[in-house]
N, C-alpha and C positions, 0 to 999 in steps of 0.2 A: 567622857574622857576629860581630864584636866591637864592643861599645858604646864610646862615647867615653870614659866614666869608666874602663872596663877598659884603654883605651889609655893613659890618664894613669897608671893604676896600674902598667901594664907599663913605662912610661917611668921611673917612679920606681924600680921594682925593678931595671931595668938600671943606673940611675945609682948605686943603692946597691951593686949588685954591684961596680961599678968602685971603690967605696970600701971593698971587702971586707966583704960581708954576712956576718953571723954565723949565718944560717939558709940551708940548702940542701935542696931537694926532689929526691928521685929517685923514678922516672926522669924525665929531662928530655924535653919535647916528645913525649909518648906518643901513639900511634894506637890507639885503643881500639875493640874490636868492640861494636857496639850490642847491648844485652841481656845483657851480662856485668858481673861485679864488677871494680872497679879499686882497687888498693891503692897509696897513695903514702906515703913516709916523709920526715919533716922532721928534719934533723940540725943540732945546735947546734955551731958551730966557733969556736974562738979567743976564747971569752969565758966568764966565770963569772958574768955578771950575770943570767942566766936559766937555768932548768932545763926539763925536759920537762913538769913540772907547770904551768909557766907558759905553755905553748904552746896555741893553739887553731886550728881550720881554718875557712876561709870559702870557699864555693862560690857563685859568681854573687851576691856581696855578702850571702849568707845564712850564718850561723854553723852549722856541722854539729854535730848533738848529740854529747855526750861518749861516748854508748854505742857510737858508731862508732869511738872512738879506741882505740889499743893502744900502751901504753908499753913500748917496747923496753928502754930504760935511762934514766939521768938526762939523757942528751943526745940521745935520739931518741924520736919520737912518730909513729906511723903512723895512717892513716885509710883506711877501706874504704867505697866508694860504689857504687851500682848505676847503670850507664849505660843510660838508657832513652829518650833523645831524640837526635835527629840534629844538634841545634844545638851548635856548639863552645862550651865554657865554660872560665873561668879558675878554677884551684884555688889558694888562698893559704894560707900558714902565717904566723901572727902570734904576737907575744910580748906578754904584758901589761906594762904600764908600772909596774914595781914599784920602780924606782929612778930618780933624776934623770938618770942616764946614758942609760937607755933612752928617757926622754922627749925628751932632747935629740937622740939619734941614732935616730929612728924608722925611718929608711930602712935601717938596718943590721939591723933586727930584723923584716923582712918579706921573703917570697919567694914567687913564684907560677909556675905552669906552665899551658900551654894544652892542654886535652883535645880531641883530634881524634877524632871518632866516625865510624865507617864500618861497612859490612856486608862480609862476606867475599865474594869473587867466586863466581858460580854458574856452572854448566856451560852453555855455549852450546848451543842447541837448533835443530832444523830447519835444518840446514846444506844449502844448495843452491847449485849453481854452473851457469853457463851460458856457452857460447861461441857467439858470433853470427857471421853471415856478412857479408862485405863484398865487393861485386862477385862474383867467381866462386870465392872462397876463404873458408875459415873463419879468422877472426882468431886469433892466438896468445895472445890475452888471455883469461884465465879470471876471470870476475867471480863472487864468491860472496856469499851473504847468510845471516844467521843471526838468531836471536832471543835477546835478553838476558833471562835468567830472574832471579828474585829482586828485591831492592830496588836502586834506582839509588843510586850513590855520590855523595858531594858533590865539590865542586870542589877541596877541599884534598887529596883523596887519590883521583883518578880511577882507573877500571879500564882497563886496556890490553888490546886484543884483537890477537892475532897469527894471520894466516892462513898455513898451511903447505901447499904443493903439492909432492908428490914424484912424479917420473916413474919408475915401476918399471922395473927392468932397465936403467935408464940412470944411476941414482944421482945424478940431478939433483934438488935441493930448492930450491924457491922459497918465500920468506916475505915478508910485509909486515905491519906493525903499524898499528893504528888505534884511536881511542877510540870509533868508531861501531860499527854493526852490519852493515857491508858493507866489502868490500875486493877489489882486483883485482891479480892477479899477471900479469906479462908474461913470456911464455916466448919462446924463440928461434923456434920453429916449432910449429904445433899438431900434437901427436903422435897422428895418426889411428891407429887400431887398436892403441893402447898403453894399459896400465893406469895410472891416476892414483890417488894416495892423497892425500886432501884432509882437513885438520882445522883447528880453531881452539882457541887457548889464551887464557883470560882470566886476568889477573894484576893484584893491587893489593898494599898494604902487609900485608895479612893472609894472602896466599898466592896460589895459582893453581889453575884448573880447566881441563880439556881436554874438547872436544866429541867426539862420535862421529866415526869416520873414514868417509869416502866412498871406497870402493875400487871404482871403476868404469872401464869402458872409456871412453876419451877421447871417443868419438863419443856416448856417453850424455849428454854435456853440450851437444851441438850443437843450435842452433836456426837453421834455414835461412830464407832469404827466401821469400815466397809465390811460386807460379808466376806467370810473366809471359806476356804475349801471349795473354790469354784471348779467345777468339772463340766466338760462338754462331751457328749456322746453322739455318735452318728449311727444310722441304721441303713443298711444296704437296701432295704425295701422302701425306704423313704429318702430318695436322693436329694429332695429339696427341703429337708428338715434336720435340725440339730436339737438335742435335749440338753438343758442346762440344770445342774444341781449345785447347791451352795448351803452354807451353815450360817444362821443369824449371828450377829456379833454380840448380842445380849439376850439374857433370858426374857422370855415373853412375860414372866411374872412382874418384871419391872417395867417393860415397855413393849408395846405392840408396834411393829414396824411395817412399813410398806417399801416397795422396791421399784427401781428404774433400771432397764436393760438397754444397752446400745451395742451395735455391731457394725462391721464394715469389712470389705474384702481386705485381706492382709496387705499391708503396705500403703493403704489409702488413708487419708485423714478425713474423708467424707463420711462421718458417722450417721448411722440410721437409728433413731430412738424409737423404741417400742412404746406406744401410747400407755401412760400410766393407768388409764381406765381399763386397759386390757390385761392388767396384772393384778391379781387378787392380793389382799393384805395377808400378812402372816403366812407366807408360803416359802417353800424351800426349793422349788424346781419350776422350770418353764421351758416350753418347746417353741423354738423359732421355726417359722414356716415360710414358704414361698422363697426359699433361697435358690441360688444357682447351683446346679450340680457340678461336681468336680471343681469346686472353688474353696479356697482357704479363707476362713473368716476369723476376725479377731472380735472377742466378746468381753464386755466389762459390765459390772453391777455395782449399784450403790443403794443406800437405804436412809430412811428418816422415820420420825415418829408418825404413826398413822393418823393421829388427830389432825384435824384441819388447821392449817396455818401454825403448826407447832414444829418447833425444832429446825434443825438445819440438815441438809443432805450431807451425808457422809462423803468422804473421798471415793473415787472410783476404785474398784478392786484392780489388782494387777491384770494386765491383758492376757487372755487365754485364747489360743488359736486352735482351730479344727477345720479339717477339709470334709466337704460333703462328698457322698459317694458319686460315681459316674452314672450318666444316663445317656440315652441315645441323643444325637444332635437334633435340636428342635428348630434350627434355622438353616437356610440354604447356604452353601458355599458361595463366596464372592468370586464369581468367574469373570475374567477379563482377557483381552487379546491385545497383542502388540503386532502391528502390521507394518511391514517395510517392503520396499521393492526388492525383488530377487535379482540375482546376477543373471538369470536366464530371462529371456525376452518374454514379455506378456505374462509374467507370473508375479505373485505376491508371496513374501515369506511371512507366515502367520505363526506367532508364538502364543500358545495357550498358557495362561498363568492363572493362579487361584489362591485366594486366602481362605483360611479355615473359617467355618461358620462362626458368627458372633457368639452364638450359644452352642458351642461344640459339645459341652457337657462331658468332656473327657478328652483324652489324647487321641488325635486323628492319626490313624495308622495307614490309611490308604484312600485313594479316590477311584471311583468307577468313572470311566470316560467313554462316551459314545459319540462318534463323529460320522456325519453323513455329508458327502460331497456329491454334487450333481451339476452337470453342465446346463446352461440355459437352453430351454426348448427341447430338452431331452428327458424323456420319462424316467429312464433307469439311471441310477447313480451308484456310488460305492458306499458301503457302510463298514465302519470299523469300530471295534470295541477295545478298550484298554483297561488294564488294572495297574495303577501307579501307586507303588508303596511309598511311604513317607518314613524317613529315618530321623527321628527326633528324640532328644532326651526328655526326661520328665520335667526338667526345668523349662523346656521350650513349649511344653503342652499348653501353658496358660497364656502364651503370646499369640493371640488370634491374628495379629497383623503380619505374621510371617507369610512370605510369598513363596509358593511352590510352582515350579515350571512343570507343566503337564506334558506338552508335546510341541514339536515344531513341524509345520506342514507347509509345503509349496502348493499354493492355490492359484490356478490360472485365472486371468482376468474375467473370462467368460463363464466361470463356475462360481457357485455359491456353496456355503458350508453352514451346517447346523450342528451345534455342540450341546451335549447334555452331560452334566457331571453331578455326582453325589459324593459326599464325605462319609467315611466309615470310621467308627471307634470300636472299642471293645464290647459295647452294648448293642449297637444297632447302626442304622443308615439314616442319613439326613434326608430331608426333602430335596427333590431334583431342581437344579438351576440350569436354564437354557439360554443360549445366545446364538444369533445367526449372523454371518458375514455375507452381505448380498453380493451380486455381480458388481464389478467395479463401476460400470456405467449406470447402475441403478441405485448407487448411494445417494440418499436424500440430504440435501443441504438445508437443515432446519435451524441452524444457529448462525447468527451474524452480529457484527458490531461488538466484538468482544473487547473489553477494556479491563486493565489491571492497574492498581495503585496501592502503594504501601500506606498503612495507617495504624498507629499505635502498636507497632511491633508485629503486625499481621499484613498479609497480602489479601486484599479484597478484589473481587472480580465481578463484572456486570456484563450481561449479554442480552440480546434480543432474540426471540424465537418466533418463527412463523406460526400463525394460528393453525394448529393441526391437532385434532383430537386423539390421533393415534399415539402421540408421545406419552410415554408412561413415566419417564424419569430422565434426568441428565446425569451423566458421569463426568466429573471434573477430575482430570488427570494432570499430574505435574511430574516432569522428568528432569533429573539433574545428573551431574557426574557421580553422585552418591548412589542413585537408584531410581526407582519408579514407585509412585504411590497414587492413589485415587480415592475419591469419596463420591457417595451417591446423593443426589438432591432431588427434591420433589418436582413434579411436572410443572407446578406453578411457580417454582423459584426462578428468580431472574438476577439475584444478587446474593453472594455468599462470601465467606472467608475460608481460606485453606486451613484445614483443621490439623494438619500434620506438623511435624517439627521443621519449621522453616527457618533457615539460618541466613545470617547476613553475608553479603559479598559472594553469593552463589547464584548463578544464573539458572532460572527455572523455565522450562518450556511447558507452558500451561495450555491445555486443550479442553474444550467442552464438547462432549459427544451427546447427541440426542439418541435415546433408546425408544424405539417405537414398535408397535404391533402392525403387521401388514401381511399382504399376500406376496409370495414369490415362488418362482419355479413352475414347472409344468409336470405333473399336476400341481395346481396351486396349493401352497402350504401357508397357513396362517401361523406366523411365528414372530418372536421377538427379535428385532434386527438392530444392528449397530449402524448409526448414520454417519454422515460426513462431518468432521469436526471443524470448529473454529479455533485457531492456534495463535498464540502470542508468547513472546519471551519477556521476563521481568526479573528484577532484583528487589529483594526486600530492602536493601541499603547498598549503595555503591561506594566504592573507594578507589584509590589509585591502584594501578596494577601492581602485582607482587614482583614482576620482573618485566624487562623491556624486550623487544624483539632482538634476535641474534642475526645480524646482517652478514652477508657474504657476497662474493662476486659470482655472477652466473657463468661467465666465461672470462678469459684473460682480458684485462683492460686494453683498450686501444691507445692511441696517442692523445686524442681529445675527448674520449668518452669512456664510460665504464658502466656496465649494467649491474645494479644492486638487486638482490633478492633477499627476502626474509620470510620466515614462517610466522603464522599467526600465533599469538600467545595462547597457551593451553587454556581451555575454558575455565578450569578451576583456579587459575591464577590471574584472570582478568579483573575480577572483582567489580566489574561494571561494563557498560557498553563502550567499546572503543569508538571515539568520535573522529579521530584523525591520527595520522602518523606524521611526525616532523623529522625530516632527513637532514642531518648536520654533516658537513664535510669541510675539512680545513687543510691548508697547506701553509707552513710557517705560522704567522700570527693572525691570518685572516680566516674567519669562520663564515661559512655560508649556510643557509638553512632553506628548505623547501618543504611545504606542507602538502600532503596528499590525503585523499579520502581514505576511510577506514577499510574499504573493500579492495584496495590495491596492495599487492605484496611484491611489486617489483617496480623499478624506476631506473631510467637511463640518465646518468649525469653527463652533460655536454659542456662544451666550452672549457675543458680542462687543458692544462698546460702539460706538454710532452716532457717526459723524463723528470717527473716530479712525484714526490711522495705525498700521499693524502691519507688522513685519518678520517674515518666516517663512523657514525653511530646513528641510531634511530630512537626517537622518543615516542612512546605510545601514551595517548591521553584519553581520560574519561572526564565526566563532568566533575569528578571529585579530586582529580589530580593527574600527575604525569610521572612516568618512570622511563629512565634512559636504559637502553640495551647495551650489549657489549660493544667494545671498540674493535674496528677492523681497519687494517692498514693495507694499502696497495700503492704501487708505483706505476705511472703511466709509461708507455713505450716511448723510446726516442724517435722511432719512425713508425708511421702508420702501417698497418698490415698491407702488404703488397707493394709498399713504396720501395723497399730494397729490391724486390724482384723487378719492379719496373726500371729501376736504375740499371740493374744488371742486364736486363733484356735490352734496354736502350743502348747501352755501351757495346753489348755483344752485336746487336744489329748494325750499329755504326761501324764496328770493326769488320764485320762480315761485308758490309757494303764497300768499305775501302778496299778490302782484299779482293772482292769480286771486280770492282772497277779497275784495280791494278792489273788483275789477270786479263780482263778484257782489253785494256790498254796495251798490255804486253803482246796479246795475240794480234791486235790490230796493228801494232807497230813493231812486229817481230823482225821485219827486214831491217828497219832502222836500227833496232837494238842490236841485231846481229852484226850490222855494218860497223856500229860504233864499238862494240865490245869484241867481236870476232870478225875482223875484216877478211874479205875473200882474196886470197893470194893464189894466182894460177900456179900450177905445178909445171915448170919448164920441162921436167923430165918426161912428160907425156906429150909434149907439143909436136905437131906434124908440120910445122911451118916450113921446115927445110924441104919438105917434099913438093912444096909449091913455089919454090925459089925460081926466079926467071932465068937463072943460069942453067937450068936443066930443062930439056924439052918435055912437054906434056905428052904423055902417052896414055892411051886407054889402058886402064888396069881393072882387074876384077875388084868390084867394090867389097870393102870390108863388111864384116858381119854387122858391125854396130855403128857405122858412120857413113855420111855422104861427103863428097869432096867439094861440092859446089856451094857457095855462100853468096847470097845477093843482098845488096843494101836496099832497104825498102824506103820508099817515099810514103810518108803518112801525113795526113792533114792534122793540124793542131787540135782540132775538135776531137779527133779520135784518139788523142794521146792517153786519156784516162782509161779508155777501153783496153787499149793495148797493155798498159801497165798492169791492170787487174788481171789480165789473162796470161801474160807471159812474164810477170815479175819473178817467177820461180826459175826462169831460164835466161832472161836478159836483164842486165843492170844498166838501164839507160837513164840519163839525167838531162834536164833542160840546160840551156846556156853553154853547152859544150859542142864541140864541132868534131864531126867524123870525116876523115879524109876519104874521098871517094875514088879518085883515080891515081892517087900517089902511091906508088908501089914500094917505097922505101928501098929502092935499089934492087928489088928482087924481080919485079915484073908483075903484069896483070892489068886488067881493065875493068871498068864498071859495066854492069849490064842493066842498070836502072834507066828508065826512060827520062828521068829528070836528073840534071847534073847535081853533084854534091860538092860542097866546098872542101877544099883541102885544108890541111892544117896551116899551111902557109898563108891561106887566104883569110884566116880568122883574124879578129882584132888583136889577138895575142900572138900573132905570127912572129913579130920581132923577138919577143921573149922566148918563144919556142925555138926559134932558129938559133939563139945563143946557146941553148942547152943541148942542141943536137949532137954536138961534138963529144959531149961527155956522157951520152946515153946510148943504150943499145936499142936499135929500132926493130920492132916486131911488126907483124901484119895481123890484122884482125880479119878473119875470113867469114863471110856471110854466105850461106848456101842459098842459091836461087831455086827454091824448092816449091815455087808456086804457092807461097803462103797466102792465105786468105783469098785463094782463087786468082792470083796474078798470073798473067800470061807472059811467058818467057819472051825476052826481046833480043837475046844474043844466042849465039851457038852454045850448045850444051857443054862444049869443052872449055869455054871460057871461065876463068876464075877471077873474082874481084878481090883485090886485097885492100884492106882499110888500114891505113897507116896508124901505127901506135908507137908510143915512146915508153920505155920502161928502164928502170935502173937496175933490172935483174941482169946477171952475167949471162953470157952466150951459152947456148946449149952445146952439148957435145956434138950434135949433128951439124951445127953451124961451124964449129971448129974443125970437124972432120968431113970433108967432102965425100968420102967413101960412103959414109953412113947416109948422107943426103941422097946420093944416087940410088942407093938401095931403096930408100923410102920413096923416091920419086917413081921408081919402078913399081912399087907396091900400090901407089895411088892410081896407077893406070888401070889397075884391075877393077876399079869401081866405076860404074856408069855415072855420067854427068847428069845432074838434075837441072832441067831447063828453068830459066827465070820466067816470071809472069809479067804481063803488061799491066799498066795502071788501070786500063779499061776493065780487065778481068777482076781486078780488086774492087772497083766500084760496083761492078755487077753483083758480086757476091755479098757486098755490104751495102746494098741500096738503101736499106732502112736505117743504117747507121750513119752517123756523122763522120766526115773524113778525119783521118789522123793528121796531125801536123807532122812536119818532117822531123824525124827523130835525130837528135843530136847527141852523140856519145862522147863522153869525156875520154880523152886519150888514155888516161891512166886506168880507166874502167872498161875500155873496149875489150870485146871478147877476143881471146887469143886462140887461134887454131881451133875454131869450133867447127865441128862437123854435124850435119844433120843425120841423125840415125836413120837407116833405110827402113823401109816398110817391112813388116813381118813377112816371113816366107809364105804364110798362108793367106796374104792379103790378095784381094781381087784387083787391086789397082796396079797392074803390071805394065801398062803402056802409058806413055805421056798423055794421050787423050783421055784415058780413064782418070788419071790423076788430076787433069785440069778440070774435069766435070765433077769430080768428087768433092765433098765438103772438106774443108781444111782440117776439121777435127779428126778426120780419118787418118791423117798422117802428120800429126803434130810434131813439129821439129823438136829434137832433143839435143842436148849438149853432148858432143863427143870429144871435144878438145880437152884443154887443161881444166882440171877440176881441183877445187880446194880440198886438200886432205884433212 
């Protein structure tokens, strides 16, 4: 390539030449071999303005150093450069401007040449030629190919290749030129059975090179068409053979051909070639043998000249398919069992499964099944036969890996089972396969230290086996969510790879079972038994789980805790072994996390805040990543469970206690409460005080039915006061610090019958005050019957009545205002017998064990008015004074008969 500036310089140089340049470079437009030295000479002509000392060289606008110059004479200067690049360059010769003439005529003192750089031609290699067939003849065109060695040349000096073909003994030479690496010569007719000489010549500006000569028979270059009309025939009597027929592509008069045949099961690319030595020359049919019955085969044929090392193999003929006839199965069915614990105790659930024989030689229509079960140490067992039909389409008949479930059986732990199975197709029955399941306690553990690892897209496993000569083979089983598969390994195998379709991110449960021959049962049976396996789980490749756990609350949350539960991720979505779970829970902007092992599916969150909303989620992790589960929200309780009930129960119990104590207090203090809220006011209308007035003589009267006329004032010790109050507080309202008048009759009359004197009202400390109020009050008498209370002995005559002075603001009774009524009442009182008083000694005798009562002092306002002691019941045995004196006081307890509060 030439730059724009170089083009301008070239244009200037050409124009200067037209005006007679004084500088000329030789050689003109040279073609230079890359990697060599090039010498150019600049000659001064028709001027004396400059000399060789004033000249200098410029290559690609760079001045060449003077050490590369050579002064030939005063008018010539040469330069030598090394050509080491493929890019074309301009080389210029300049003159310094040492005079005004040179400055004005610069164009006459510059000259340049273009350096074209190329490689010399190399010898063409690997010359090959071919003559193809069209219809029934070989075309007279010979097409040849060769390889160009060395470096490629540029466009300014291309290399030309010439193909030469000479027909020996005919002196005909054909040639054609090209710039490529292939060419074709056209001859008048293809010279069968004649010698051809073929070669190629490469030529450019630097010279030419000739290839090796091909001196071969013309048929050596021939490539025929593939055989046509290929047909494949089957014979029902020969299920392992197919007959192939075809037509040769060219008449044998021109060429004698030999053939090559290949075949494979349809759909496979693993072709099987029939050895050429097994196929005769110049034939048109061949029989394939040792084929698999009931198998579709694809067949192809090609041909070439039968002469040794002559010609080319033709293309393969189109694929032709044909199915071999059926034959009886020649291999055993692949019997296997799946054993799991049954829902019933001490039983195993056995599932018998089977794959078609590898060489089923036809569509399997059914299986014959024979099962024998027998208990340990028992001679007789049960025998069962079965005919299991198989419903499959014709498309499935070629898939020998299909699994058929034969039967499900419940087998007790203490029983063993022997199974025999044969496969049946339309032609016959396969050999019998047998397998035994021993008593559970007799399973032999012959495999140990099972290890599994992924490598180059496969799962490899390795195990150790105990040295036992009875082991015949090992069964490698792998189970996933997709299904179950197994493969058989030789008894000497200790390491293998799973040969099935193993996928990434799927968990496989891999087991290695030993199969051994041994004796079992009674009578002893030599049989092939299934041993105890070694099991492990593995992934071909692990990844992050497809989904996270879904968390929920097990029960309602408490105030400070909540129990979270979650289900394990489904096996097909784990994509790896779960290493741990991370529990996240947050309230507001604070997030907490807890990591738990992979075998835990519940956790109790503690130290929570009451009445707070929490968001929680769980992250499942494998060695390849983690995935979060769904979010769940809950709110803790304001009060802990039972806290409200405890508060209610506490308040209720407290209220009940207060109510109960109040009731007890009311009962205990009922008299005080009654006194304060409902004071006792005597009813004057029922008073009999007028009957005891001193103005009327006392006469014996028939006692009333419900009262006694005699009242006595009791002397009681201070220490006995409490006892008296507790026993008689329902009948007597007595109070300390008050004084009861003993012998003062308030103007009516009467005397005391007590052995100890009583103070009168006037004798008390308040006597003066009471005296002042006497004039304005109505005086009454309080009558106490001397009824022998508490065993006292009377000390006065029975007729005597003692009046105790009392003051009241109540108005006078009608009996006091009307003497007539009083007299009548006095006469009535005489009808009642007098009750004698008792001595202090009798009181002490009856109450020897008790402390003495203090002297009772009664408040005048509270003194009993007109009280009568109720008489004894008519049926009482205490009819005489002596009886009453000896009787206990409780037998005739005094009762109030006087004024009562209504």
